[in-house]
C-alpha positions as CSV (number, residue, x, y, z in Angstrom):
1,X,66.1,80.4,104.1
2,X,63.2,82.8,103.5
3,X,59.9,81.5,104.8
4,X,58.2,82.1,101.5
5,X,60.7,80.2,99.4
6,X,58.9,77.7,97.1
7,X,60.3,74.4,95.8
8,X,58.6,73.7,92.5
9,X,60.1,70.3,92.1
10,X,63.4,68.5,92.9
11,X,65.3,70.2,90.1
12,X,64.0,73.7,90.3
13,X,63.9,76.3,93.1
14,X,62.5,79.8,93.2
15,X,62.7,82.4,95.9
16,X,60.0,85.1,95.6
17,X,61.0,88.7,95.5
18,X,60.6,90.6,98.8
19,X,61.1,94.1,97.5
20,X,58.7,95.8,95.0
21,X,59.7,96.6,91.5
22,X,59.5,100.3,90.6
23,X,59.4,100.9,86.8
24,X,60.7,104.5,87.2
25,X,63.7,103.6,89.3
26,X,67.4,103.8,88.3
27,X,70.8,103.6,89.9
28,X,70.8,107.4,90.0
29,X,67.5,107.4,91.8
30,X,68.9,105.1,94.4
31,X,71.6,107.7,95.1
32,X,69.0,110.5,95.4
33,X,67.0,108.4,97.8
34,X,70.1,107.7,100.0
35,X,70.9,111.5,100.2
36,X,67.3,112.1,101.2
37,X,67.4,109.5,104.0
38,X,70.9,110.2,105.4
39,X,72.5,113.3,103.8
40,X,75.3,113.7,106.3
41,X,76.1,110.0,107.0
42,X,79.4,108.8,105.5
43,X,78.9,107.0,102.2
44,X,82.6,106.7,101.2
45,X,86.0,107.1,102.8
46,X,89.1,108.2,100.9
47,X,92.7,107.7,102.0
48,X,94.1,110.6,104.0
49,X,97.7,109.9,105.1
50,X,97.6,106.9,107.4
51,X,93.8,107.2,107.9
52,X,90.6,108.0,106.0
53,X,88.5,111.0,105.3
54,X,84.8,110.5,105.2
55,X,82.6,111.6,102.2
56,X,79.0,112.1,103.1
57,X,76.1,111.1,100.9
58,X,75.4,114.8,100.2
59,X,79.1,115.5,99.3
60,X,79.2,112.5,97.0
61,X,76.1,113.7,95.2
62,X,77.5,117.2,94.8
63,X,80.7,115.8,93.2
64,X,78.6,113.5,91.0
65,X,76.6,116.4,89.7
66,X,79.8,118.4,89.1
67,X,81.2,115.7,86.8
68,X,77.8,115.0,85.2
69,X,77.4,118.7,84.3
70,X,80.6,118.5,82.4
71,X,79.5,115.3,80.6
72,X,76.2,116.9,79.6
73,X,78.0,120.2,78.6
74,X,80.4,118.2,76.5
75,X,77.5,116.8,74.4
76,X,77.1,113.3,76.1
77,X,73.5,112.3,75.5
78,X,71.3,109.8,77.4
79,X,71.9,106.2,76.1
80,X,75.3,106.9,74.6
81,X,78.1,104.7,75.7
82,X,81.3,105.9,77.3
83,X,84.3,103.6,77.9
84,X,86.2,104.0,81.2
85,X,89.6,102.5,82.3
86,X,90.4,103.0,85.9
87,X,91.6,101.3,89.1
88,X,89.4,100.4,92.1
89,X,89.1,103.8,93.8
90,X,86.7,106.5,94.9
91,X,87.2,108.1,91.5
92,X,85.9,105.0,89.8
93,X,82.6,105.2,91.7
94,X,82.4,108.9,91.1
95,X,82.7,108.5,87.3
96,X,80.2,105.6,87.4
97,X,77.5,107.6,89.1
98,X,78.3,110.8,87.1
99,X,77.7,108.8,83.9
100,X,74.4,107.5,85.2
101,X,73.4,111.0,86.3
102,X,74.2,112.2,82.7
103,X,72.0,109.3,81.4
104,X,75.0,107.6,79.8
105,X,76.0,104.0,79.7
106,X,79.5,103.0,81.1
107,X,81.6,100.4,79.3
108,X,84.1,99.4,82.0
109,X,87.4,98.2,80.7
110,X,89.9,96.1,82.7
111,X,93.1,98.0,83.3
112,X,95.0,94.8,82.7
113,X,93.5,94.4,79.2
114,X,95.9,94.6,76.3
115,X,95.8,97.7,74.0
116,X,94.4,95.6,71.2
117,X,91.6,94.3,73.4
118,X,90.8,97.8,74.7
119,X,90.7,99.2,71.1
120,X,88.4,96.3,70.1
121,X,86.0,96.9,73.0
122,X,85.8,100.7,72.3
123,X,85.0,100.0,68.7
124,X,82.6,97.1,69.3
125,X,80.7,98.9,72.0
126,X,80.3,102.0,69.7
127,X,81.5,104.2,72.6
128,X,81.5,107.8,71.7
129,X,83.9,108.9,74.4
130,X,86.7,107.4,76.5
131,X,87.8,108.3,80.1
132,X,91.1,107.1,81.5
133,X,92.2,107.5,85.1
134,X,96.0,107.0,85.3
135,X,98.9,107.6,82.9
136,X,99.3,103.8,82.3
137,X,95.7,103.6,81.3
138,X,96.0,106.5,78.8
139,X,99.1,105.0,77.3
140,X,97.3,101.8,76.3
141,X,95.1,104.0,74.1
142,X,97.4,106.8,72.9
143,X,100.3,104.5,72.2
144,X,98.2,101.9,70.3
145,X,99.1,101.6,66.6
146,X,95.5,101.9,65.5
147,X,93.7,105.2,66.1
148,X,90.5,105.4,68.1
149,X,87.4,104.9,66.0
150,X,86.0,108.0,64.3
151,X,82.9,108.0,66.4
152,X,84.9,108.7,69.6
153,X,84.4,112.4,70.1
154,X,86.1,112.9,73.4
155,X,89.1,111.5,75.3
156,X,89.4,112.7,78.9
157,X,92.6,111.8,80.7
158,X,91.8,112.4,84.4
159,X,95.5,112.4,85.4
160,X,96.2,115.1,82.8
161,X,93.6,117.8,83.3
162,X,90.6,115.8,82.3
163,X,88.7,116.6,85.4
164,X,89.3,120.3,84.9
165,X,88.1,120.0,81.3
166,X,84.8,118.5,82.6
167,X,84.4,121.2,85.2
168,X,84.8,123.9,82.6
169,X,82.5,122.2,80.2
170,X,79.7,122.1,82.8
171,X,79.7,125.8,83.5
172,X,76.4,126.4,81.7
173,X,74.6,123.3,83.0
174,X,72.5,123.3,86.2
175,X,72.0,120.7,88.8
176,X,68.3,120.6,87.9
177,X,69.3,119.7,84.3
178,X,71.4,116.9,85.7
179,X,68.6,115.7,87.9
180,X,66.1,115.8,85.1
181,X,68.5,113.9,82.7
182,X,69.4,111.3,85.3
183,X,65.7,110.6,86.2
184,X,64.8,110.3,82.5
185,X,66.5,106.9,82.6
186,X,64.2,104.3,84.0
187,X,64.3,100.6,85.1
188,X,64.2,99.1,81.6
189,X,66.9,101.3,80.2
190,X,70.4,100.1,79.6
191,X,72.7,100.9,82.6
192,X,76.0,99.4,81.5
193,X,77.7,97.2,78.9
194,X,80.1,94.7,80.5
195,X,82.3,92.4,78.5
196,X,82.8,88.9,79.7
197,X,86.3,87.7,80.4
198,X,86.5,85.5,77.4
199,X,87.6,82.5,79.4
200,X,85.9,80.2,76.9
201,X,86.3,82.2,73.7
202,X,85.8,85.8,72.4
203,X,84.3,88.2,74.9
204,X,80.6,89.0,74.7
205,X,79.1,92.3,75.7
206,X,76.4,91.9,78.3
207,X,73.6,94.5,78.5
208,X,72.5,95.1,82.0
209,X,69.6,97.4,82.8
210,X,69.0,99.7,85.7
211,X,66.4,97.3,87.1
212,X,69.0,94.5,87.2
213,X,71.0,96.6,89.6
214,X,68.1,98.2,91.5
215,X,65.9,95.2,92.0
216,X,68.7,92.9,92.8
217,X,70.2,95.4,95.3
218,X,66.9,95.9,97.1
219,X,66.2,92.2,97.3
220,X,69.7,91.1,98.2
221,X,69.9,93.7,101.0
222,X,66.9,92.2,102.7
223,X,68.3,88.6,102.3
224,X,71.7,89.7,103.7
225,X,70.3,92.1,106.3
226,X,72.4,90.7,109.1
227,X,75.5,91.8,107.2
228,X,74.4,95.0,105.4
229,X,72.1,96.5,108.1
230,X,74.6,96.1,110.9
231,X,75.2,99.5,112.6
232,X,78.3,101.1,111.2
233,X,78.5,98.5,108.3
234,X,81.4,99.2,106.0
235,X,83.5,97.4,103.4
236,X,86.9,97.9,101.8
237,X,86.8,97.1,98.1
238,X,90.0,95.8,96.6
239,X,88.8,93.6,93.7
240,X,88.4,95.5,90.4
241,X,85.2,97.5,89.9
242,X,85.3,96.5,86.2
243,X,84.0,93.1,87.4
244,X,80.3,92.9,87.9
245,X,80.7,91.4,91.4
246,X,82.3,94.5,92.9
247,X,80.2,96.8,90.8
248,X,77.0,95.3,92.2
249,X,78.2,95.4,95.8
250,X,79.1,99.1,95.3
251,X,75.6,99.9,94.1
252,X,74.0,98.0,97.0
253,X,76.2,99.9,99.4
254,X,75.1,103.3,98.0
255,X,71.5,102.1,98.2
256,X,71.8,100.9,101.8
257,X,74.1,103.7,103.1
258,X,77.1,101.4,103.7
259,X,80.5,103.2,104.0
260,X,82.9,102.1,101.3
261,X,86.7,102.5,101.0
262,X,88.9,101.4,98.2
263,X,92.4,99.9,98.0
264,X,93.6,98.6,94.6
265,X,97.2,97.9,95.7
266,X,97.1,94.5,97.3
267,X,100.6,95.1,98.7
268,X,99.1,97.8,100.9
269,X,95.9,95.9,101.7
270,X,96.8,94.7,105.2
271,X,97.6,98.2,106.6
272,X,94.5,99.5,104.8
273,X,92.4,96.9,106.5
274,X,93.9,97.8,109.8
275,X,93.1,101.5,109.5
276,X,89.7,101.2,107.7
277,X,88.4,98.3,109.9
278,X,85.6,97.0,107.6
279,X,82.7,94.9,109.0
280,X,82.5,92.7,105.8
281,X,84.6,92.0,102.8
282,X,84.1,90.6,99.3
283,X,86.8,88.6,97.5
284,X,87.5,85.8,95.1
285,X,88.7,82.5,96.6
286,X,92.3,83.2,95.5
287,X,92.4,86.1,98.0
288,X,91.2,83.9,100.9
289,X,93.8,81.3,99.9
290,X,96.5,83.9,99.9
291,X,95.5,85.1,103.4
292,X,95.6,81.6,104.7
293,X,98.9,80.7,103.0
294,X,100.6,83.8,104.1
295,X,99.6,83.1,107.7
296,X,100.9,79.6,107.4
297,X,104.2,80.7,105.9
298,X,104.6,83.5,108.6
299,X,104.0,80.9,111.3
300,X,106.5,78.5,109.8
301,X,109.2,81.2,109.4
302,X,108.7,82.2,113.0
303,X,109.2,78.6,114.2
304,X,105.5,78.3,115.1
305,X,104.4,75.9,112.3
306,X,103.3,73.3,114.9
307,X,101.0,75.5,116.9
308,X,99.5,77.0,113.7
309,X,98.8,73.6,112.2
310,X,97.3,72.4,115.5
311,X,95.1,75.5,115.7
312,X,93.9,75.0,112.2
313,X,93.0,71.3,112.9
314,X,91.2,72.3,116.0
315,X,89.4,75.2,114.3
316,X,88.2,73.1,111.4
317,X,87.0,70.3,113.7
318,X,85.2,72.9,115.8
319,X,83.4,74.3,112.7
320,X,82.4,70.9,111.5
321,X,81.1,70.1,115.0
322,X,78.9,73.2,114.8
323,X,77.4,71.8,111.6
324,X,76.8,68.5,113.3
325,X,74.9,70.4,116.1
326,X,77.2,69.4,119.0
327,X,80.6,70.6,120.1
328,X,82.3,68.3,122.7
329,X,83.5,70.1,125.8
330,X,87.2,69.2,125.2
331,X,87.1,70.5,121.6
332,X,85.4,73.7,122.8
333,X,88.1,74.4,125.4
334,X,90.9,73.7,122.9
335,X,89.2,76.1,120.4
336,X,89.1,78.9,123.0
337,X,92.8,78.5,123.7
338,X,93.8,78.6,120.0
339,X,91.4,81.4,119.4
340,X,93.4,83.6,121.8
341,X,96.8,82.3,120.7
342,X,96.3,82.2,116.9
343,X,92.9,83.3,115.5
344,X,92.7,86.6,117.3
345,X,96.0,87.7,115.7
346,X,94.7,86.7,112.2
347,X,91.4,88.6,112.8
348,X,93.5,91.7,113.6
349,X,95.2,91.5,110.2
350,X,91.7,91.8,108.6
351,X,91.0,95.0,110.6
352,X,89.6,93.3,113.7
353,X,85.9,94.0,112.9
354,X,85.2,91.7,109.9
355,X,82.4,89.3,110.7
356,X,81.3,88.3,107.2
357,X,82.8,87.9,103.8
358,X,81.2,87.2,100.4
359,X,83.1,84.9,98.1
360,X,82.4,84.5,94.4
361,X,83.9,83.7,91.0
362,X,85.0,80.2,91.9
363,X,84.4,77.5,94.6
364,X,86.1,78.3,98.0
365,X,86.4,74.7,99.2
366,X,85.2,73.0,102.4
367,X,88.5,73.4,104.2
368,X,88.8,77.2,103.8
369,X,85.1,77.6,104.6
370,X,85.6,75.9,108.0
371,X,88.9,77.6,108.6
372,X,87.4,81.1,108.2
373,X,84.4,80.2,110.4
374,X,86.9,79.2,113.1
375,X,88.6,82.5,112.6
376,X,85.3,84.2,113.3
377,X,84.6,85.2,109.7
378,X,81.6,83.7,108.2
379,X,82.3,83.4,104.5
380,X,79.1,83.4,102.5
381,X,79.8,81.7,99.2
382,X,77.7,82.9,96.3
383,X,77.3,82.1,92.6
384,X,76.7,84.2,89.6
385,X,77.9,85.5,86.3
386,X,78.2,88.8,84.4
387,X,74.9,87.8,82.7
388,X,73.1,87.6,86.1
389,X,74.4,91.0,87.5
390,X,76.7,88.9,89.7
391,X,74.7,86.8,92.3
392,X,72.2,84.2,91.5
393,X,72.4,82.5,94.9
394,X,74.3,83.2,98.1
395,X,74.5,81.6,101.5
396,X,72.6,83.5,104.2
397,X,74.2,84.6,107.4
398,X,71.6,82.9,109.6
399,X,71.3,79.8,107.4
400,X,74.2,78.7,105.4
401,X,75.8,75.4,104.3
402,X,79.6,75.3,103.8
403,X,80.4,73.7,100.4
404,X,77.3,75.1,98.7
405,X,76.6,78.5,97.1
406,X,73.3,78.9,98.9
407,X,69.7,79.2,97.7
408,X,68.6,81.6,95.0
409,X,68.3,85.2,96.2
410,X,64.8,86.7,96.4
411,X,63.4,87.3,92.9
412,X,65.8,84.6,91.4
413,X,65.2,81.1,90.2
414,X,67.5,78.1,89.5
415,X,66.8,75.0,87.5
416,X,69.0,72.0,86.8
417,X,68.6,70.8,83.2
418,X,68.6,67.2,82.2
419,X,72.3,67.2,81.5
420,X,73.2,68.9,84.8
421,X,73.5,72.4,83.5
422,X,72.5,75.2,85.8
423,X,69.7,77.4,84.3
424,X,68.8,80.8,85.8
425,X,66.2,83.5,85.5
426,X,64.8,86.3,87.5
427,X,65.3,90.0,88.3
428,X,69.0,89.6,87.9
429,X,69.1,88.1,84.4
430,X,70.4,90.2,81.5
431,X,68.4,91.2,78.5
432,X,70.7,90.2,75.7
433,X,74.2,90.4,74.3
434,X,75.1,93.5,72.4
435,X,75.5,92.9,68.6
436,X,75.6,89.2,68.9
437,X,72.4,87.5,67.6
438,X,74.1,84.0,67.4
439,X,75.1,84.1,71.1
440,X,71.6,85.4,72.1
441,X,70.0,82.4,70.3
442,X,72.2,80.0,72.2
443,X,72.0,81.7,75.6
444,X,68.3,80.9,76.5
445,X,66.0,77.9,76.5
446,X,62.7,78.1,74.6
447,X,61.0,79.0,77.9
448,X,63.3,81.8,78.7
449,X,65.9,80.3,81.1
450,X,69.5,81.5,80.8
451,X,72.0,78.7,80.1
452,X,74.9,79.4,82.5
453,X,77.3,76.8,81.1
454,X,78.0,75.6,84.6
455,X,77.0,72.2,86.0
456,X,75.7,71.6,89.5
457,X,72.9,70.2,91.7
458,X,70.2,71.4,94.1
459,X,69.5,69.8,97.5
460,X,66.1,69.5,99.1
461,X,66.4,72.9,100.7
462,X,67.2,74.6,97.4
463,X,70.9,75.1,98.1
464,X,73.0,75.0,95.0
465,X,76.4,73.2,94.6
466,X,78.5,74.1,91.5
467,X,80.7,71.3,90.3
468,X,82.3,72.7,87.2
469,X,81.9,74.2,83.7
470,X,80.0,72.2,81.2
471,X,82.5,72.9,78.4
472,X,85.4,71.9,80.7
473,X,84.2,68.3,81.3
474,X,86.8,65.8,80.4
475,X,85.8,62.4,79.0
476,X,88.7,60.0,79.3
477,X,89.4,57.2,76.8
478,X,87.7,54.9,79.3
479,X,84.5,56.9,79.2
480,X,84.8,58.5,82.6
481,X,83.4,62.0,83.0
482,X,85.8,64.2,85.0
483,X,85.0,67.7,86.3
484,X,88.4,69.4,86.5
485,X,87.4,71.9,89.2
486,X,87.0,69.1,91.8
487,X,90.7,68.5,91.5
488,X,92.0,71.9,90.5
489,X,90.5,74.0,93.3
490,X,92.1,72.1,96.3
491,X,95.4,71.9,94.4
492,X,95.4,75.6,93.6
493,X,94.7,76.4,97.2
494,X,98.2,75.1,98.2
495,X,100.7,77.7,99.2
496,X,103.2,76.7,96.5
497,X,100.8,76.2,93.6
498,X,99.9,79.1,91.3
499,X,97.6,77.5,88.8
500,X,96.5,74.0,88.0
501,X,94.9,72.8,84.7
502,X,93.6,69.3,84.6
503,X,93.9,67.6,81.2
504,X,93.0,64.1,79.9
505,X,90.2,64.4,77.3
506,X,90.3,61.2,75.2
507,X,93.4,60.1,77.1
508,X,93.7,56.9,79.2
509,X,94.1,58.8,82.4
510,X,94.0,62.3,83.9
511,X,97.0,64.6,84.3
512,X,97.7,68.1,85.3
513,X,99.8,71.1,84.2
514,X,101.0,73.1,87.3
515,X,102.5,76.5,87.7
516,X,104.2,77.7,90.9
517,X,103.1,80.8,92.9
518,X,106.1,83.1,92.3
519,X,105.0,85.4,95.2
520,X,105.0,82.6,97.8
521,X,108.0,80.7,96.4
522,X,110.7,82.7,98.2
523,X,109.2,82.2,101.7
524,X,108.4,78.6,100.9
525,X,112.0,77.9,99.9
526,X,113.3,79.7,103.1
527,X,111.0,77.7,105.4
528,X,112.1,74.5,103.7
529,X,115.8,75.2,104.0
530,X,116.4,75.8,100.3
531,X,118.0,78.7,98.4
532,X,115.4,81.6,98.4
533,X,117.1,83.0,95.3
534,X,116.3,79.9,93.3
535,X,114.7,80.8,89.9
536,X,111.2,79.7,89.0
537,X,112.7,77.4,86.3
538,X,115.1,75.7,88.8
539,X,112.3,75.4,91.4
540,X,110.1,73.7,88.9
541,X,112.7,70.9,88.5
542,X,113.8,70.7,92.1
543,X,113.1,67.2,93.7
544,X,111.7,68.8,97.0
545,X,109.3,71.0,95.1
546,X,108.1,68.1,93.0
547,X,107.7,66.0,96.1
548,X,105.6,68.7,97.7
549,X,103.4,69.1,94.6
550,X,102.9,65.3,94.5
551,X,101.8,65.4,98.1
552,X,99.3,68.1,97.2
553,X,98.0,66.1,94.3
554,X,97.7,62.9,96.4
555,X,95.5,64.8,98.8
556,X,93.2,66.0,96.0
557,X,93.1,62.5,94.5
558,X,91.5,61.1,97.7
559,X,88.4,63.1,96.9
560,X,87.8,61.2,93.6
561,X,87.7,57.8,92.2
562,X,90.8,56.1,90.8
563,X,89.7,56.7,87.3
564,X,89.3,60.5,88.0
565,X,92.6,60.8,89.8
566,X,95.7,62.7,88.5
567,X,98.4,60.1,87.5
568,X,101.1,62.4,86.1
569,X,101.9,66.1,86.2
570,X,104.2,68.7,84.6
571,X,105.4,71.8,86.4
572,X,106.0,74.7,84.0
573,X,109.1,76.9,84.4
574,X,107.0,80.1,84.1
575,X,103.6,81.3,85.1
576,X,100.4,81.8,83.1
577,X,99.8,85.4,82.1
578,X,97.4,87.9,80.5
579,X,100.1,88.8,78.0
580,X,100.4,85.3,76.6
581,X,96.6,84.9,76.5
582,X,96.3,82.1,79.0
583,X,94.6,84.2,81.6
584,X,91.7,86.7,81.4
585,X,91.7,90.2,82.7
586,X,90.1,89.0,85.9
587,X,92.8,86.4,86.2
588,X,90.8,83.3,85.3
589,X,92.3,80.5,83.3
590,X,91.5,80.5,79.6
591,X,91.5,76.7,79.4
592,X,91.1,76.4,75.6
593,X,94.2,78.6,75.1
594,X,96.2,76.6,77.6
595,X,95.3,73.4,75.9
596,X,96.3,74.8,72.5
597,X,99.5,76.6,73.6
598,X,100.7,73.7,75.7
599,X,99.8,70.9,73.4
600,X,103.5,69.9,73.3
601,X,103.5,69.5,77.1
602,X,100.4,67.4,77.0
603,X,101.9,65.2,74.3
604,X,105.0,64.8,76.4
605,X,102.9,63.6,79.4
606,X,101.2,60.9,77.3
607,X,104.2,60.0,75.2
608,X,104.5,56.2,75.0
609,X,101.4,55.6,77.0
610,X,99.4,52.6,75.8
611,X,96.0,53.6,74.4
612,X,93.8,51.1,76.1
613,X,90.6,51.1,78.1
614,X,91.2,51.9,81.8
615,X,90.0,48.8,83.7
616,X,89.4,50.9,86.8
617,X,87.2,53.4,85.1
618,X,84.2,52.4,87.1
619,X,86.0,51.6,90.4
620,X,86.1,53.9,93.4
621,X,88.8,54.5,95.9
């Protein structure tokens, strides 16, 4: 907690900024400053065989200017929007900074988006050019039935000579012209246009300014100094840079001189971690769940399920004892044994040097928070949205509370509205939605606070806990308010479960629609003595699978009252997907689509159920 944090009253908390605002600053000026401070220090590393080749700050700037010269020479003007489809890679960051150096505004597009969605984004954003990185990205545009909008003047396909075209176009442009153009964009100018995932409806285009990135980076770096100012600090990015979370971290790393590597192929992530050896990571909870579940499955397959489970129990107890302020000697000794036998090996799979991780996008859960602390990795849960340039709040390395998303970052404020909605404002808050006056009118309170749509609470120290989405609240026929995330998150964390959608609005009790994790299913079947070739459809009906899912649900139910507990569930014989519209490009559930498309499943769950008031709606378990 920063010493100058101020609690205004019990439902509002503000942390004053600790870095000065510079009205002439921009993301491009952050890069120039980094080159001035440490020109020869590695800023990025790119894959080189089984290892990595460093790229210094000066080298990166030279490459940025080379691409920016081509953009300017091709007629791209300051303030114009350019759509980019690419995978998480060094080239992604290169294009990002080259567009900023040319004064342009990137419109990042998820590579998993459908051709129809991509075409709509290009048209809606009024992009005048498009850049694609890989053949599959270009195909989504060139093979689309509808032509690109007439305003699109250029299409650069980097895999097919696009970079050479840019180099040739920049022959008559000097680095001084690039520098002058880049510095002409200042703090209040538009830096990017990012489309929300559309998990609750049609995507909205969020306008983020240069000051959103610059001021938040400068302030967050000071709050997270233990992590970012560590000598030799580095991180390996593997979540998509089209998401504001990774994009913000990337900007902060350039500003602070933190070495960054990229690996978009999660199947190659473990060897990449081993060779890169990052000091901190950022990921969404699903990644942390996968790491834990994979470790558990590997232990079980090797006949070491017992020792792994014992290590986990001891590790979690050890972490909880740290929170309590006293670790009994016996527990400390047991932890040291299991640290050598189990946890040291798991740390090695993360590269061996990871001390911190930042988790966002969804709640991590108490269990995983304690598990990773026992592993020696302090997971700093944070909270934010596209509209807040990613983080609003984050736990601090020297003062954190597992189960919360921390206090507001310096320069940021949080308020809990009368209905429990989390309101936010500060240096991170966006200006407005692009071409959407109706959404703008609904987005802010009369006194300027952004309505996040999430519900939560603040404790006396200003630490925020998020309990769910306001629109997702379920009100049962008995009048009980149920926050689905409280049940969904622990169920989804199980090794066998892919997704969980809790239902029950206006129904006499709560139920759930479950999908299985197709990646983990084979190993789970093997460990449990079942046919590993069993299809997803057969597994969804298998008694042992259903028994396991029931056990998982029973554990989750212990955290809520009887009236909030899941009474029935259905396991689908397939998974949710982007193609069917039930998942967003960032792999979040589109609840309203699930409820509509699986109305028949929901009807089947409640078929024949008596519509009566639940007599236990006010009782607790």
